[in-house]
N, C-alpha and C positions, 0 to 999 in steps of 0.2 A: 870717200875716205872711210876706211875700215875702223870699226870701233876698237878702242884700246882699253886694256885693263888699267885701272887707276891704282897701281900699287904704291904710288908715292902719297896718296891722300888717305888720311885716317877717317874711316867711316864708322862712327859708333853705332848707327842704326843697323848696319850690315853685321857687325860683331855681335850685337845684342840678339838679332834675329837668328844668327847661327847657334848661339848658346841656347836659346829657347828651343829651336828645333831639334838640337842634339839631346837635350834633356827629355823632350816629348817622345822622341823616338826610342830612347833608352828605357824609360819607365813604362811606355806603352808596350814595347816588346817583352819587357820583364813581366808585366801583368799578364800578357798572353801566355808566356811560358809557365807562370805560376798557376793560371787557370787550367792550362792543359795537363800539367803534372798533377794538380789536385784532382782533376777529373778522372785521370787514369787510376789513381789509387783510392778514390772516393773519399777524399779528405775534405773538410770544410775550409773554404777559402777565407783568408783574413788579411787586412791590411798590415797587421803585425808582421807577417811573413816578409813584407817588402821594406818596412821602415823601422822595425825593432831589431837592435843589434844583438839583444840577448838570445833571440831565437836562432840565430845563425850558429851552427855548430853541428857536429856529428853525433852528439850524445843522445839526442831525441829524434824521433821520426820526423816530426815537423821540421826540425832544423836540417835534417838530411834533404828533405824535399826542397826546402828553400835553397840550400846550397847547390842542389842539382839544377834548379832553375837559374840561379845566377851564373853557373858554369855554362849552361846551355845558351843563355843570353850573350855571354861573352864570346862563345864560339860563333854565334850567329852573326855577329857584327865585326869579327876579326878578319 
């Protein structure tokens, strides 16, 4: 008998593991893009680039770099 997909059963462990995996992939690839962009322009990497909402914007060079990394990350996984 062939295996069947259990679409009628709610599996909280599967849902939780998928959420954790997607968050890990997203923030891991964003960190790689930030490190690559910072390395190309010889800027100092900071966790504020990833988690601080005030740094995001086009008015400052670090904000532009962070915005570029966010866009590249979105294009990578789209």
